[in-house]
C-alpha positions, 0 to 999 in steps of 0.5 A: 933175266930170271923172275925172281921168286920169293919162298916164305917157308918156316921148314928148311928143308921144304925151302931147300927143295923148292930152292934146287926146283926153281933155280933148275928151272931157271928162277932166281929164289930169295929165301926167310924162314917166316911171315916177318922176314917175308915182309921185310925181304918183299919191301926190299927185293920186290921180287916177281912172285911170293911163294908164302907157307900159311902155317910159320911161327912169327907171323902167319901167311895169312897175315902176311899176305893181308900186310903186303897186300895192304902196302902199296909198295907190295900190294902188285906182287903176286902172291901163292899160298902155301898150305898142307891142308887140301881141304874143301873151302881152303882155295876160296878162303885163301882167295878171300884173303888176297892170295893169287893162287895156292898149292898144297903140300906135298908140293907138285915137282912137275907142275909147280914150274908151269904153275909160276911161268903161268901165273907170270904171264898173267 
């Protein structure tokens, strides 16, 4: 069975790019447009991994990730933050917020599938 990835991203073009890329590499992809929808989808679908944009309307990725980490039903799901900010100290800040890892935009289309496979093996 293909690993299930939940993509939480408000930009439709980014969602489509990630979805197409991941499906090409054999992943099953679920997609939603904000943190609130991401929490609901994670609780309902129980994906293997979540790619969570940090800057979104309604509920940002930091808040959504915190809620998922505090929920006993979803705290085991691996969450990778996706951000357009790649400043010194961001990785530490994201990890301290409970994310398993982070990637910066623009997304490395060659490296992302490899990163996800490694993350899912852990």
